[in-house]
N, C-alpha and C positions, 0 to 999 in steps of 0.2 A: 508587349508593349505594357498592357494595364499593371502588369507585376510591379515595374519601374517607380510606379506612385504609388504602390502599395506600401505603406510602412510595417507591415505584419509579413512580409514575404522576405526571406534573404536570410543569413546568419546571424544568430542570438547568440549574448552572452549572458549567463546568470549574474547577476550582483547579488550576492548575498545580504548586502547590507540594507538593500531596497526590496527585499523579497520576504515573504513569510511563508515558508513550506509548511504544509498542513497536512500533507498525509505520512504523518511518522505513526510508526506502529508501536505500539509498547505491549511486551508478553512477559507474564508472571508466573511462576510456578503456583499449579494448582493441586498439588499433591500426587505424590504418586508419579506416574508418567504422562500427567496431565499438563497441559497448558492454557492460558486463560490469555485472551486477546482484549485492548481495550476499547475495543468495538463491540464485545458481546458474546464473542465466539471462544467456547472450550473445547479441545480438541484433545485427544490422544495418542501421545508419542509412540504409534505403534509400525510405523511406514505404510500404514494404508492411505487410499483416498477415502475422504471424509465428507459428506455433504455439509456445505457452508449454510448458515440459518439466513444468509440474503443473498442465495444464489450459487455461486460458484465454487466449487471442490477446495478444500483445503487437504494439503498433502504433508503426513508428520511423518 
């Protein structure tokens, strides 16, 4: 019964004109087979798991 009064429960639709998507990722070539991400990570594209600077592993 409590869910009927909660405006955050139910189906949501994204309205892009009223939303700001802030989790976009930009990738640039860092020379050779390396890629640099805009959040400070640089990885080697050699199909191995590589530790991230901020925790999770990146797979290239």
